[in-house]
Backbone atoms as SQL, in Angstrom:
CREATE TABLE atoms (id INTEGER PRIMARY KEY, chain TEXT, resi INTEGER, resn TEXT, atom TEXT, x REAL, y REAL, z REAL);
INSERT INTO atoms VALUES
  (1, 'A', 1, 'GLY', 'N', 159.008, 124.877, 180.753),
  (2, 'A', 1, 'GLY', 'CA', 158.908, 124.884, 182.179),
  (3, 'A', 1, 'GLY', 'C', 158.453, 123.542, 182.737),
  (4, 'A', 2, 'SER', 'N', 158.168, 123.539, 183.993),
  (5, 'A', 2, 'SER', 'CA', 157.791, 122.315, 184.708),
  (6, 'A', 2, 'SER', 'C', 156.498, 121.706, 184.179),
  (7, 'A', 3, 'LEU', 'N', 155.513, 122.547, 183.877),
  (8, 'A', 3, 'LEU', 'CA', 154.244, 122.027, 183.366),
  (9, 'A', 3, 'LEU', 'C', 154.458, 121.302, 182.043),
  (10, 'A', 4, 'ALA', 'N', 155.241, 121.900, 181.168),
  (11, 'A', 4, 'ALA', 'CA', 155.515, 121.271, 179.872),
  (12, 'A', 4, 'ALA', 'C', 156.206, 119.924, 180.054),
  (13, 'A', 5, 'ASP', 'N', 157.101, 119.834, 181.029),
  (14, 'A', 5, 'ASP', 'CA', 157.787, 118.566, 181.302),
  (15, 'A', 5, 'ASP', 'C', 156.796, 117.484, 181.712),
  (16, 'A', 6, 'ILE', 'N', 155.857, 117.836, 182.584),
  (17, 'A', 6, 'ILE', 'CA', 154.862, 116.874, 183.055),
  (18, 'A', 6, 'ILE', 'C', 153.941, 116.446, 181.907),
  (19, 'A', 7, 'LEU', 'N', 153.513, 117.405, 181.107),
  (20, 'A', 7, 'LEU', 'CA', 152.636, 117.080, 179.981),
  (21, 'A', 7, 'LEU', 'C', 153.342, 116.163, 178.986),
  (22, 'A', 8, 'THR', 'N', 154.637, 116.382, 178.789),
  (23, 'A', 8, 'THR', 'CA', 155.420, 115.536, 177.892),
  (24, 'A', 8, 'THR', 'C', 155.483, 114.100, 178.404),
  (25, 'A', 9, 'ILE', 'N', 155.604, 113.934, 179.713),
  (26, 'A', 9, 'ILE', 'CA', 155.625, 112.588, 180.301),
  (27, 'A', 9, 'ILE', 'C', 154.336, 111.848, 179.963),
  (28, 'A', 10, 'PHE', 'N', 153.208, 112.525, 180.123),
  (29, 'A', 10, 'PHE', 'CA', 151.933, 111.890, 179.793),
  (30, 'A', 10, 'PHE', 'C', 151.878, 111.527, 178.307),
  (31, 'A', 11, 'LYS', 'N', 152.329, 112.429, 177.462),
  (32, 'A', 11, 'LYS', 'CA', 152.322, 112.163, 176.022),
  (33, 'A', 11, 'LYS', 'C', 153.193, 110.956, 175.681),
  (34, 'A', 12, 'GLN', 'N', 154.384, 110.882, 176.269),
  (35, 'A', 12, 'GLN', 'CA', 155.299, 109.780, 175.985),
  (36, 'A', 12, 'GLN', 'C', 154.717, 108.425, 176.392),
  (37, 'A', 13, 'HIS', 'N', 153.826, 108.429, 177.359),
  (38, 'A', 13, 'HIS', 'CA', 153.216, 107.182, 177.829),
  (39, 'A', 13, 'HIS', 'C', 151.806, 106.971, 177.266),
  (40, 'A', 14, 'GLN', 'N', 151.468, 107.748, 176.231),
  (41, 'A', 14, 'GLN', 'CA', 150.188, 107.646, 175.529),
  (42, 'A', 14, 'GLN', 'C', 148.995, 107.824, 176.459),
  (43, 'A', 15, 'ILE', 'N', 149.108, 108.812, 177.349),
  (44, 'A', 15, 'ILE', 'CA', 148.020, 109.168, 178.252),
  (45, 'A', 15, 'ILE', 'C', 147.345, 110.407, 177.677),
  (46, 'A', 16, 'ASN', 'N', 146.042, 110.342, 177.462),
  (47, 'A', 16, 'ASN', 'CA', 145.288, 111.451, 176.895),
  (48, 'A', 16, 'ASN', 'C', 144.818, 112.391, 178.002),
  (49, 'A', 17, 'LEU', 'N', 145.120, 113.673, 177.855),
  (50, 'A', 17, 'LEU', 'CA', 144.643, 114.679, 178.803),
  (51, 'A', 17, 'LEU', 'C', 143.357, 115.280, 178.263),
  (52, 'A', 18, 'THR', 'N', 142.275, 115.132, 179.005),
  (53, 'A', 18, 'THR', 'CA', 140.985, 115.647, 178.554),
  (54, 'A', 18, 'THR', 'C', 140.664, 116.998, 179.177),
  (55, 'A', 19, 'LYS', 'N', 141.403, 117.371, 180.235),
  (56, 'A', 19, 'LYS', 'CA', 141.182, 118.660, 180.887),
  (57, 'A', 19, 'LYS', 'C', 142.450, 119.051, 181.639),
  (58, 'A', 20, 'ILE', 'N', 142.816, 120.337, 181.548),
  (59, 'A', 20, 'ILE', 'CA', 143.939, 120.885, 182.309),
  (60, 'A', 20, 'ILE', 'C', 143.459, 122.179, 182.951),
  (61, 'A', 21, 'GLN', 'N', 143.674, 122.316, 184.257),
  (62, 'A', 21, 'GLN', 'CA', 143.262, 123.520, 184.982),
  (63, 'A', 21, 'GLN', 'C', 144.396, 123.940, 185.912),
  (64, 'A', 22, 'SER', 'N', 144.776, 125.208, 185.840),
  (65, 'A', 22, 'SER', 'CA', 145.827, 125.764, 186.683),
  (66, 'A', 22, 'SER', 'C', 145.182, 126.650, 187.748),
  (67, 'A', 23, 'VAL', 'N', 145.496, 126.381, 189.031),
  (68, 'A', 23, 'VAL', 'CA', 144.891, 127.118, 190.140),
  (69, 'A', 23, 'VAL', 'C', 146.003, 127.683, 191.020),
  (70, 'A', 24, 'PRO', 'N', 146.025, 129.019, 191.255),
  (71, 'A', 24, 'PRO', 'CA', 147.063, 129.590, 192.125),
  (72, 'A', 24, 'PRO', 'C', 146.954, 129.027, 193.543),
  (73, 'A', 25, 'ILE', 'N', 148.107, 128.795, 194.184),
  (74, 'A', 25, 'ILE', 'CA', 148.132, 128.328, 195.566),
  (75, 'A', 25, 'ILE', 'C', 148.161, 129.548, 196.475),
  (76, 'A', 26, 'ILE', 'N', 147.152, 129.688, 197.326),
  (77, 'A', 26, 'ILE', 'CA', 147.031, 130.846, 198.210),
  (78, 'A', 26, 'ILE', 'C', 148.233, 130.904, 199.145),
  (79, 'A', 27, 'GLY', 'N', 148.822, 132.096, 199.242),
  (80, 'A', 27, 'GLY', 'CA', 149.957, 132.307, 200.132),
  (81, 'A', 27, 'GLY', 'C', 151.298, 131.890, 199.553),
  (82, 'A', 28, 'LYS', 'N', 151.290, 131.385, 198.321),
  (83, 'A', 28, 'LYS', 'CA', 152.544, 130.969, 197.681),
  (84, 'A', 28, 'LYS', 'C', 152.619, 131.606, 196.295),
  (85, 'A', 29, 'PRO', 'N', 153.123, 132.843, 196.255),
  (86, 'A', 29, 'PRO', 'CA', 153.202, 133.538, 194.966),
  (87, 'A', 29, 'PRO', 'C', 153.989, 132.720, 193.934),
  (88, 'A', 30, 'SER', 'N', 153.537, 132.749, 192.744),
  (89, 'A', 30, 'SER', 'CA', 154.168, 132.062, 191.611),
  (90, 'A', 30, 'SER', 'C', 154.107, 130.539, 191.696),
  (91, 'A', 31, 'GLU', 'N', 153.270, 129.981, 192.588),
  (92, 'A', 31, 'GLU', 'CA', 153.093, 128.530, 192.644),
  (93, 'A', 31, 'GLU', 'C', 151.647, 128.193, 192.300),
  (94, 'A', 32, 'TYR', 'N', 151.498, 127.112, 191.557),
  (95, 'A', 32, 'TYR', 'CA', 150.177, 126.721, 191.080),
  (96, 'A', 32, 'TYR', 'C', 149.933, 125.243, 191.327),
  (97, 'A', 33, 'SER', 'N', 148.677, 124.926, 191.526),
  (98, 'A', 33, 'SER', 'CA', 148.228, 123.543, 191.562),
  (99, 'A', 33, 'SER', 'C', 147.650, 123.258, 190.181),
  (100, 'A', 34, 'ILE', 'N', 148.090, 122.183, 189.582),
  (101, 'A', 34, 'ILE', 'CA', 147.618, 121.829, 188.252),
  (102, 'A', 34, 'ILE', 'C', 146.706, 120.616, 188.376),
  (103, 'A', 35, 'HIS', 'N', 145.493, 120.756, 187.889),
  (104, 'A', 35, 'HIS', 'CA', 144.514, 119.666, 187.917),
  (105, 'A', 35, 'HIS', 'C', 144.360, 119.146, 186.492),
  (106, 'A', 36, 'VAL', 'N', 144.490, 117.843, 186.321),
  (107, 'A', 36, 'VAL', 'CA', 144.316, 117.260, 184.990),
  (108, 'A', 36, 'VAL', 'C', 143.373, 116.069, 185.061),
  (109, 'A', 37, 'ASP', 'N', 142.589, 115.909, 184.036),
  (110, 'A', 37, 'ASP', 'CA', 141.788, 114.699, 183.838),
  (111, 'A', 37, 'ASP', 'C', 142.479, 113.920, 182.727),
  (112, 'A', 38, 'VAL', 'N', 142.699, 112.649, 182.963),
  (113, 'A', 38, 'VAL', 'CA', 143.410, 111.838, 181.975),
  (114, 'A', 38, 'VAL', 'C', 142.620, 110.581, 181.631),
  (115, 'A', 39, 'GLU', 'N', 142.876, 110.072, 180.439),
  (116, 'A', 39, 'GLU', 'CA', 142.318, 108.794, 179.991),
  (117, 'A', 39, 'GLU', 'C', 143.481, 107.907, 179.581),
  (118, 'A', 40, 'TRP', 'N', 143.384, 106.635, 179.885),
  (119, 'A', 40, 'TRP', 'CA', 144.431, 105.696, 179.504),
  (120, 'A', 40, 'TRP', 'C', 143.797, 104.400, 179.048),
  (121, 'A', 41, 'ARG', 'N', 144.502, 103.702, 178.174),
  (122, 'A', 41, 'ARG', 'CA', 144.025, 102.415, 177.659),
  (123, 'A', 41, 'ARG', 'C', 144.747, 101.252, 178.335),
  (124, 'A', 42, 'GLN', 'N', 146.020, 101.429, 178.636),
  (125, 'A', 42, 'GLN', 'CA', 146.801, 100.345, 179.227),
  (126, 'A', 42, 'GLN', 'C', 147.284, 100.761, 180.613),
  (127, 'A', 43, 'ARG', 'N', 146.904, 100.011, 181.606),
  (128, 'A', 43, 'ARG', 'CA', 147.232, 100.334, 182.997),
  (129, 'A', 43, 'ARG', 'C', 148.746, 100.447, 183.213),
  (130, 'A', 44, 'LYS', 'N', 149.502, 99.592, 182.552),
  (131, 'A', 44, 'LYS', 'CA', 150.955, 99.605, 182.721),
  (132, 'A', 44, 'LYS', 'C', 151.545, 100.952, 182.304),
  (133, 'A', 45, 'GLN', 'N', 151.099, 101.493, 181.179),
  (134, 'A', 45, 'GLN', 'CA', 151.600, 102.792, 180.718),
  (135, 'A', 45, 'GLN', 'C', 151.203, 103.895, 181.692),
  (136, 'A', 46, 'TYR', 'N', 150.001, 103.833, 182.206),
  (137, 'A', 46, 'TYR', 'CA', 149.525, 104.818, 183.185),
  (138, 'A', 46, 'TYR', 'C', 150.383, 104.762, 184.448),
  (139, 'A', 47, 'ASP', 'N', 150.620, 103.563, 184.966),
  (140, 'A', 47, 'ASP', 'CA', 151.439, 103.401, 186.170),
  (141, 'A', 47, 'ASP', 'C', 152.865, 103.899, 185.951),
  (142, 'A', 48, 'GLN', 'N', 153.430, 103.608, 184.781),
  (143, 'A', 48, 'GLN', 'CA', 154.780, 104.075, 184.477),
  (144, 'A', 48, 'GLN', 'C', 154.828, 105.597, 184.407),
  (145, 'A', 49, 'ALA', 'N', 153.820, 106.204, 183.802),
  (146, 'A', 49, 'ALA', 'CA', 153.767, 107.665, 183.726),
  (147, 'A', 49, 'ALA', 'C', 153.707, 108.273, 185.122),
  (148, 'A', 50, 'LEU', 'N', 152.896, 107.697, 185.997),
  (149, 'A', 50, 'LEU', 'CA', 152.788, 108.220, 187.362),
  (150, 'A', 50, 'LEU', 'C', 154.116, 108.132, 188.104),
  (151, 'A', 51, 'LYS', 'N', 154.851, 107.054, 187.922),
  (152, 'A', 51, 'LYS', 'CA', 156.157, 106.912, 188.576),
  (153, 'A', 51, 'LYS', 'C', 157.105, 108.029, 188.153),
  (154, 'A', 52, 'VAL', 'N', 157.108, 108.346, 186.878),
  (155, 'A', 52, 'VAL', 'CA', 157.982, 109.404, 186.371),
  (156, 'A', 52, 'VAL', 'C', 157.503, 110.766, 186.877),
  (157, 'A', 53, 'VAL', 'N', 156.205, 111.012, 186.832),
  (158, 'A', 53, 'VAL', 'CA', 155.647, 112.288, 187.297),
  (159, 'A', 53, 'VAL', 'C', 155.957, 112.504, 188.776),
  (160, 'A', 54, 'LEU', 'N', 155.858, 111.461, 189.581),
  (161, 'A', 54, 'LEU', 'CA', 156.111, 111.583, 191.021),
  (162, 'A', 54, 'LEU', 'C', 157.524, 112.070, 191.328),
  (163, 'A', 55, 'ARG', 'N', 158.463, 111.808, 190.443),
  (164, 'A', 55, 'ARG', 'CA', 159.832, 112.294, 190.646),
  (165, 'A', 55, 'ARG', 'C', 159.966, 113.776, 190.317),
  (166, 'A', 56, 'GLN', 'N', 158.959, 114.346, 189.652),
  (167, 'A', 56, 'GLN', 'CA', 159.035, 115.726, 189.182),
  (168, 'A', 56, 'GLN', 'C', 158.223, 116.720, 190.012),
  (169, 'A', 57, 'VAL', 'N', 157.304, 116.246, 190.825),
  (170, 'A', 57, 'VAL', 'CA', 156.374, 117.142, 191.522),
  (171, 'A', 57, 'VAL', 'C', 156.549, 117.064, 193.034),
  (172, 'A', 58, 'ARG', 'N', 156.092, 118.117, 193.713),
  (173, 'A', 58, 'ARG', 'CA', 156.129, 118.143, 195.178),
  (174, 'A', 58, 'ARG', 'C', 155.015, 117.308, 195.785),
  (175, 'A', 59, 'ASN', 'N', 153.878, 117.296, 195.115),
  (176, 'A', 59, 'ASN', 'CA', 152.704, 116.624, 195.660),
  (177, 'A', 59, 'ASN', 'C', 151.841, 116.127, 194.502),
  (178, 'A', 60, 'LEU', 'N', 151.253, 114.957, 194.680),
  (179, 'A', 60, 'LEU', 'CA', 150.349, 114.415, 193.670),
  (180, 'A', 60, 'LEU', 'C', 149.153, 113.800, 194.370),
  (181, 'A', 61, 'ASN', 'N', 147.975, 114.304, 194.054),
  (182, 'A', 61, 'ASN', 'CA', 146.725, 113.761, 194.586),
  (183, 'A', 61, 'ASN', 'C', 145.932, 113.175, 193.429),
  (184, 'A', 62, 'ILE', 'N', 145.571, 111.926, 193.540),
  (185, 'A', 62, 'ILE', 'CA', 144.754, 111.284, 192.510),
  (186, 'A', 62, 'ILE', 'C', 143.323, 111.256, 193.026),
  (187, 'A', 63, 'LEU', 'N', 142.444, 111.955, 192.324),
  (188, 'A', 63, 'LEU', 'CA', 141.053, 112.069, 192.753),
  (189, 'A', 63, 'LEU', 'C', 140.177, 110.978, 192.153),
  (190, 'A', 64, 'GLY', 'N', 140.648, 110.375, 191.097),
  (191, 'A', 64, 'GLY', 'CA', 139.912, 109.292, 190.455),
  (192, 'A', 64, 'GLY', 'C', 140.759, 108.727, 189.339),
  (193, 'A', 65, 'GLU', 'N', 140.508, 107.492, 188.963),
  (194, 'A', 65, 'GLU', 'CA', 141.243, 106.851, 187.880),
  (195, 'A', 65, 'GLU', 'C', 140.237, 106.236, 186.921),
  (196, 'A', 66, 'TYR', 'N', 140.427, 106.515, 185.630),
  (197, 'A', 66, 'TYR', 'CA', 139.436, 106.092, 184.651),
  (198, 'A', 66, 'TYR', 'C', 140.112, 105.501, 183.429),
  (199, 'A', 67, 'LYS', 'N', 139.779, 104.265, 183.137),
  (200, 'A', 67, 'LYS', 'CA', 140.247, 103.658, 181.901),
  (201, 'A', 67, 'LYS', 'C', 139.339, 104.130, 180.776),
  (202, 'A', 68, 'LYS', 'N', 139.935, 104.424, 179.629),
  (203, 'A', 68, 'LYS', 'CA', 139.154, 104.876, 178.480),
  (204, 'A', 68, 'LYS', 'C', 138.172, 103.790, 178.068),
  (205, 'A', 69, 'ALA', 'N', 136.933, 104.167, 177.927),
  (206, 'A', 69, 'ALA', 'CA', 135.877, 103.225, 177.541),
  (207, 'A', 69, 'ALA', 'C', 135.838, 103.064, 176.026),
  (208, 'A', 70, 'ASN', 'N', 135.456, 101.904, 175.593),
  (209, 'A', 70, 'ASN', 'CA', 135.241, 101.638, 174.171),
  (210, 'A', 70, 'ASN', 'C', 133.744, 101.594, 173.931),
  (211, 'A', 71, 'ILE', 'N', 133.202, 102.714, 173.520),
  (212, 'A', 71, 'ILE', 'CA', 131.758, 102.820, 173.295),
  (213, 'A', 71, 'ILE', 'C', 131.492, 102.751, 171.797),
  (214, 'A', 72, 'GLN', 'N', 130.611, 101.861, 171.414),
  (215, 'A', 72, 'GLN', 'CA', 130.229, 101.747, 170.009),
  (216, 'A', 72, 'GLN', 'C', 128.761, 102.123, 169.869),
  (217, 'A', 73, 'PHE', 'N', 128.511, 102.988, 168.913),
  (218, 'A', 73, 'PHE', 'CA', 127.141, 103.415, 168.652),
  (219, 'A', 73, 'PHE', 'C', 126.591, 102.640, 167.465),
  (220, 'A', 74, 'SER', 'N', 125.337, 102.181, 167.571),
  (221, 'A', 74, 'SER', 'CA', 124.751, 101.434, 166.467),
  (222, 'A', 74, 'SER', 'C', 124.017, 102.336, 165.530);
């Protein structure tokens, strides 16, 4: 389905999904808002993924953008 297509786009662009949440849209039976938290290492891949996703969805709201941190523990 549509969700699988979107998730595949993120995978193809090496975008890590850390959270996926599906929320029903009130008043629109069988329609859902999908909320995802993503991590990316290369901005170019993230931007390319968003361009492809935008062609597949009715609406896209970006609530925050986060580059994956490189944390080293001593």
